C-alpha positions in Angstrom: -3.9 -12.6 -8.7 -3.0 -9.1 -7.7 -2.6 -7.2 -10.9 -0.9 -3.9 -11.3 -0.5 -2.5 -14.8 1.3 -5.3 -16.7 2.6 -7.2 -13.7 0.6 -10.0 -12.0 1.4 -11.5 -8.7 -0.1 -14.9 -7.5 -2.3 -14.3 -4.6 -1.8 -16.8 -1.7 -5.1 -18.5 -0.9 -4.6 -17.6 2.7 -4.8 -13.9 1.9 -8.2 -12.5 2.1 -9.2 -9.4 0.1 -10.7 -8.0 3.3 -7.2 -8.2 4.8 -5.9 -5.8 2.1 -8.9 -3.5 2.4 -8.6 -3.2 6.2 -4.9 -2.6 6.0 -5.2 0.1 3.4 -8.1 1.7 5.4 -6.0 1.7 8.5 -3.2 3.4 6.6 -5.6 6.0 5.3 -6.8 6.7 8.8 -3.2 7.4 9.9 -2.3 9.4 6.7 -0.7 12.8 7.2 -1.5 15.4 4.6 0.8 18.4 4.1 1.1 21.3 1.7 4.6 21.4 0.3 6.6 23.9 -1.8 5.8 22.3 -5.2 3.8 24.3 -7.7 2.9 21.2 -9.8 1.8 18.9 -7.0 1.5 20.8 -3.7 -0.3 18.2 -1.7 1.8 15.5 0.0 0.6 12.4 1.9 2.4 9.8 3.9 2.1 7.4 6.9 5.0 7.6 9.3 4.8 3.8 10.0 5.2 3.0 6.4 8.8 3.9 5.5 9.1 5.0 1.8 5.4 5.1 1.0 4.3 8.6 0.0 2.5 10.4 -2.8 1.8 13.9 -4.1 -1.0 15.4 -6.1 -2.5 18.6 -7.5 -5.4 18.2 -5.0 -5.8 16.5 -1.7 -8.0 13.9 -3.4 -5.5 13.2 -6.2 -2.7 12.9 -3.5 -4.9 10.4 -1.7 -5.6 8.3 -4.9 -1.9 8.4 -5.7 -1.0 7.3 -2.2 -3.4 4.3 -2.4 -1.8 3.2 -5.6 1.7 3.6 -4.1 0.6 1.7 -1.1 -0.9 -1.1 -3.2 2.4 -1.4 -5.1 4.4 -1.3 -1.8 2.3 -4.1 -0.4 2.6 -6.2 -3.6 6.4 -5.8 -3.6 6.6 -6.8 0.1 4.5 -9.9 -0.5 6.5 -10.8 -3.7 9.8 -10.5 -1.8 8.4 -12.2 1.4 9.0 -9.1 3.5 7.0 -8.5 6.6 4.6 -5.6 6.5 4.4 -3.4 9.7 1.1 -3.5 11.6 -1.1 -0.4 11.4 -3.6 0.0 14.1 -3.7 -3.7 14.7 -4.1 -4.6 11.0 -1.5 -6.9 9.4 -1.0 -8.9 6.2 1.1 -11.9 7.1 3.6 -13.3 4.6 3.6 -17.1 4.2 7.1 -18.6 4.1 5.7 -21.7 2.5 5.9 -21.9 -1.3 2.5 -22.0 -3.0 1.7 -23.7 -6.3 0.9 -21.3 -9.2 -1.5 -23.0 -11.6 
């Protein structure tokens, strides 16, 4: 199961935790950090290939942690809705179109 807060998603047996780790690592390697005009959270991070995934923070490290959390939620939503994830530096997470039993 992928568990975020109070929501749990069944994890397809074909998914490998390494697949998620490698995808997130590839995204972090492509991450772009910027200082924005926001006194509360002036650090902004995004990955151009990942439309809609971004985060801010009080420090670069906080922005990075917030980005990882946003990316995990984004991946979970894509998998839940059977949406394809764009490849990043050759890393992909494929979505199975076959239903899986949830026990």
